[in-house]
C-alpha positions as CSV (number, residue, x, y, z in Angstrom):
1,M,0.0,0.0,0.0
2,V,1.0,3.6,-0.6
3,N,3.3,4.6,2.3
4,Y,1.0,7.5,3.4
5,K,2.5,7.7,6.8
6,K,6.0,8.5,5.4
7,L,4.3,11.2,3.2
8,G,2.9,12.8,6.3
9,Y,-0.8,11.7,6.1
10,K,-2.8,10.4,9.0
11,N,-4.6,7.7,6.9
12,I,-5.1,6.6,3.3
13,E,-8.3,8.5,2.9
14,E,-6.5,11.8,3.6
15,Y,-3.9,10.9,1.0
16,N,-6.6,10.0,-1.6
17,I,-8.4,13.3,-1.1
18,D,-5.2,15.3,-1.4
19,F,-4.2,13.4,-4.5
20,L,-7.5,14.2,-6.3
21,D,-7.6,17.8,-5.0
22,T,-4.1,18.6,-6.3
23,L,-4.3,17.2,-9.9
24,L,-2.9,19.5,-12.5
25,N,-5.5,20.9,-15.0
26,T,-2.9,20.6,-17.8
27,N,0.7,19.9,-18.5
28,R,0.8,22.3,-21.4
29,T,3.9,24.5,-21.0
30,Y,4.7,27.3,-23.4
31,E,6.9,24.8,-25.3
32,Y,4.0,22.5,-25.9
33,F,2.2,24.5,-28.6
34,V,4.8,24.8,-31.4
35,D,8.3,23.4,-31.8
36,W,9.6,26.4,-33.6
37,K,13.1,25.0,-33.9
38,K,11.8,22.0,-35.8
39,V,9.5,24.2,-38.0
40,F,12.3,26.5,-39.1
41,S,14.8,23.6,-39.5
42,K,12.5,21.9,-42.0
43,L,12.1,25.1,-43.9
44,E,15.9,25.7,-43.9
45,D,16.5,22.3,-45.3
46,K,14.3,23.2,-48.3
47,I,15.1,26.9,-48.7
48,V,16.5,26.5,-52.3
49,E,13.5,24.5,-53.5
50,I,11.1,26.9,-51.8
51,S,12.8,29.9,-53.5
52,I,12.6,28.2,-56.9
53,L,8.9,27.4,-56.6
54,N,8.2,30.8,-55.2
55,A,9.0,32.2,-58.6
56,L,5.6,30.9,-59.8
57,S,3.9,33.5,-57.6
58,K,5.1,36.1,-60.2
59,I,3.7,34.2,-63.2
60,Q,0.4,35.0,-64.9
61,T,-2.3,32.4,-64.2
62,E,-2.5,31.4,-67.9
63,N,1.2,30.6,-68.0
64,V,1.7,29.0,-64.6
65,E,1.3,25.4,-65.9
66,E,3.9,25.8,-68.6
67,K,6.4,27.4,-66.1
68,F,5.6,24.8,-63.5
69,R,6.5,22.0,-65.9
70,E,9.6,23.8,-66.9
71,I,10.7,24.1,-63.3
72,L,10.1,20.4,-62.6
73,N,12.2,19.5,-65.7
74,K,15.0,21.8,-64.8
75,Y,14.9,21.4,-61.0
76,P,13.5,17.9,-60.2
77,E,14.6,18.3,-56.6
78,C,11.6,20.6,-56.1
79,V,9.1,17.8,-56.6
80,P,9.4,16.2,-53.1
81,L,8.4,19.5,-51.6
82,L,5.0,19.6,-53.3
83,P,3.2,17.3,-50.9
84,T,4.4,19.4,-47.9
85,I,2.6,22.4,-49.5
86,L,-0.6,20.4,-49.2
87,A,0.3,19.5,-45.6
88,I,1.3,15.9,-46.4
89,R,4.5,14.4,-45.2
90,D,4.6,11.4,-47.5
91,T,6.2,11.6,-50.9
92,K,4.3,8.6,-52.3
93,F,0.6,7.9,-51.8
94,D,-2.6,6.6,-53.4
95,V,-5.1,8.8,-55.0
96,F,-8.5,7.8,-56.3
97,D,-9.2,9.3,-59.7
98,S,-13.0,9.6,-60.1
99,E,-12.7,10.2,-63.8
100,E,-10.7,7.1,-64.5
101,K,-12.6,5.3,-61.7
102,T,-9.5,3.8,-60.2
103,S,-6.8,4.5,-57.7
104,K,-3.2,5.3,-58.7
105,I,0.0,5.8,-56.8
106,I,1.5,9.3,-57.2
107,N,5.2,9.4,-56.6
108,F,7.0,12.6,-55.7
109,S,10.4,11.1,-55.1
110,K,13.2,10.6,-57.5
111,N,11.3,8.3,-59.9
112,F,8.3,10.7,-60.4
113,D,6.3,10.9,-63.6
114,I,6.2,14.6,-64.5
115,E,2.8,14.4,-66.2
116,E,1.3,12.7,-63.2
117,V,2.7,15.3,-60.9
118,V,1.5,18.2,-63.1
119,N,-2.0,16.6,-63.3
120,F,-2.1,16.1,-59.6
121,S,-1.1,19.7,-59.0
122,K,-3.8,20.9,-61.3
123,K,-6.6,18.8,-59.8
124,T,-5.7,19.5,-56.2
125,G,-5.6,23.2,-56.9
126,L,-1.9,23.4,-56.1
127,L,-1.2,25.3,-59.3
128,N,-3.8,27.9,-58.5
129,L,-2.2,28.3,-55.1
130,F,1.1,29.4,-56.5
131,T,-0.5,32.4,-58.2
132,G,-2.7,33.2,-55.2
133,I,0.1,33.7,-52.6
134,D,2.9,36.2,-52.4
135,D,5.5,34.2,-50.5
136,L,5.8,30.5,-50.4
137,Y,8.1,30.5,-47.4
138,S,5.6,32.3,-45.3
139,Y,2.8,30.0,-46.4
140,L,5.0,26.9,-45.6
141,T,5.8,28.3,-42.2
142,G,2.0,28.1,-41.4
143,T,1.8,24.7,-43.0
144,E,4.7,23.4,-40.8
145,V,3.1,24.8,-37.7
146,G,-0.1,22.9,-38.6
147,L,1.8,19.7,-39.2
148,D,3.6,20.1,-36.0
149,T,0.3,19.8,-34.1
150,N,0.5,16.0,-34.9
151,A,3.6,15.8,-32.7
152,R,1.9,17.5,-29.7
153,K,0.7,14.2,-28.2
154,N,4.3,12.9,-28.0
155,R,5.5,16.3,-26.9
156,S,3.0,16.3,-24.1
157,G,4.5,13.2,-22.4
158,H,8.0,14.5,-22.8
159,I,7.0,17.9,-21.3
160,F,5.6,16.3,-18.2
161,E,8.8,14.4,-17.8
162,A,10.7,17.6,-18.2
163,I,8.8,19.5,-15.5
164,V,9.2,16.5,-13.1
165,K,12.9,16.5,-13.9
166,E,13.3,20.1,-13.0
167,L,11.5,19.5,-9.7
168,L,13.7,16.6,-8.8
169,K,16.9,18.6,-9.7
170,E,15.8,21.4,-7.5
171,A,15.1,19.0,-4.6
172,I,18.7,17.7,-4.6
173,V,20.5,20.9,-5.5
174,S,21.8,21.2,-1.9
175,K,22.2,17.4,-1.4
176,P,25.5,16.4,-3.1
177,E,25.1,12.8,-2.1
178,Y,22.3,12.5,-4.6
179,N,22.6,12.2,-8.4
180,L,19.7,12.1,-10.9
181,I,20.0,10.0,-14.0
182,E,17.3,10.1,-16.7
183,E,16.3,7.3,-19.1
184,D,18.4,4.9,-17.0
185,S,18.4,1.3,-18.2
186,S,21.2,0.0,-15.9
187,I,18.9,-1.3,-13.2
188,D,18.9,-5.1,-13.1
189,L,15.4,-6.4,-12.5
190,D,15.6,-9.6,-14.7
191,R,13.9,-7.6,-17.4
192,N,14.8,-4.9,-19.9
193,K,13.5,-1.7,-18.4
194,R,14.4,1.9,-18.8
195,F,13.3,4.2,-16.0
196,D,12.4,7.8,-16.7
197,F,14.6,8.8,-13.8
198,V,16.7,7.1,-11.2
199,L,17.9,9.0,-8.1
200,Y,21.2,7.7,-6.8
201,K,22.4,8.2,-3.3
202,N,26.1,7.8,-2.8
203,S,26.3,6.1,-6.2
204,H,23.6,3.5,-5.3
205,P,20.2,3.6,-6.9
206,E,17.6,4.5,-4.3
207,F,14.4,5.8,-6.1
208,L,13.1,4.6,-9.4
209,F,10.7,7.0,-11.2
210,E,8.1,6.6,-13.9
211,C,6.1,9.6,-15.2
212,N,3.0,10.0,-17.3
213,F,0.1,12.4,-17.7
214,Y,-3.5,11.5,-18.6
215,S,-5.9,14.3,-19.6
216,T,-8.7,11.9,-20.5
217,T,-9.8,8.4,-19.6
218,G,-9.0,5.3,-21.6
219,S,-7.5,1.9,-21.5
220,K,-3.9,3.1,-21.5
221,P,-3.9,4.3,-17.8
222,I,-5.3,1.0,-16.7
223,E,-2.7,-1.0,-18.6
224,T,0.0,1.3,-17.2
225,A,-1.3,0.8,-13.6
226,N,-1.2,-3.0,-14.0
227,A,2.3,-2.9,-15.5
228,Y,3.5,-0.8,-12.5
229,I,2.0,-3.2,-10.0
230,D,4.1,-5.9,-11.6
231,L,7.1,-3.6,-11.6
232,Q,6.6,-2.9,-7.9
233,N,6.6,-6.6,-7.1
234,K,10.0,-7.0,-8.9
235,I,11.4,-4.0,-7.0
236,N,10.4,-5.3,-3.6
237,N,13.3,-6.4,-1.4
238,T,15.9,-4.8,-3.6
239,G,16.6,-1.9,-1.3
240,M,15.2,0.5,-4.0
241,E,11.9,2.3,-3.9
242,F,9.5,2.8,-6.9
243,I,7.7,6.2,-7.3
244,W,5.0,6.5,-9.9
245,I,4.5,10.2,-10.8
246,T,1.2,10.5,-12.6
247,D,-1.2,13.4,-13.1
248,G,-4.0,14.8,-15.2
249,L,-7.7,15.2,-14.8
250,G,-8.3,11.9,-16.5
251,W,-7.7,10.3,-13.1
252,Q,-10.8,11.9,-11.6
253,K,-13.0,9.4,-13.4
254,M,-10.5,6.5,-13.1
255,F,-9.5,6.9,-9.5
256,S,-10.7,3.4,-8.7
257,T,-7.9,2.1,-10.9
258,L,-5.4,4.3,-9.1
259,K,-6.7,3.2,-5.7
260,S,-6.3,-0.4,-6.8
261,A,-2.7,0.2,-7.8
262,S,-2.1,2.1,-4.6
263,N,-2.7,-1.1,-2.7
264,T,0.5,-2.5,-4.1
265,I,2.7,0.5,-5.2
266,D,4.6,2.2,-2.4
267,Y,4.4,5.7,-3.8
268,V,1.9,7.1,-6.3
269,L,2.2,10.9,-6.5
270,N,1.0,13.6,-8.7
271,Y,3.2,16.6,-9.5
272,N,2.0,18.8,-6.6
273,L,2.3,15.9,-4.1
274,L,5.9,15.3,-5.3
275,K,6.6,19.0,-5.0
276,N,5.2,19.1,-1.4
277,K,6.3,15.8,-0.2
278,I,9.7,15.1,-1.8
279,N,11.6,16.2,1.4
280,F,9.6,13.5,3.3
281,L,11.4,10.9,1.1
282,L,15.0,12.2,0.8
């Protein structure tokens, strides 16, 4: 069971109430919204091709197809950029042609068919776009920002780990006997396991941390809880202690799962409990 006494609680009910009352509404830091470094890095990698295609914005509409074909013949390296302008990462994908009543693969890599690419660009409105914008670079900046939203889910988990990491580092700043290692896979538990953080005391692993954040309900938190129950059983009698740092309003409707896990796991803390109780542990 959760070691509520060591955390300073009179009973398990007091711990449960405090856990629910101190859940974070969100783990969205300012870095969550857009990874600007990645956005501008992708644009920088294609700056020559962007500049070449940007010339089409100066062409009269009736001449744009001719100039577009001319550019693709002369600068074939521009072709892989075209799907990105339509907010697509792939350079090869299927398209159903309603006129021919069949699907076909459109290839934008080295082995592209220029007529297929031109036809695709006409039918998707890409050619019209070139004459309707003033600056392809600015347009693609917006496109990359939009595409970056797909990475927010992964970024969310890493961000929660990052804010926990900062808290742990602050907790040991005046304790030279402690050393924090992240993504540590050196702990021998008869299984391959990489812990988010391991806190060493005098060069010996003392606390093993796993972190996750759940904004909504679902099967994943339940799977995670069951996995960590098994993990706690493997850690028992090793001289190390397992601390599960989990947070998010998703736990409000799944607290029965967390209570069940708390019957086995020694320490289940949210961010605020970790912040307020870390000195009880060290």
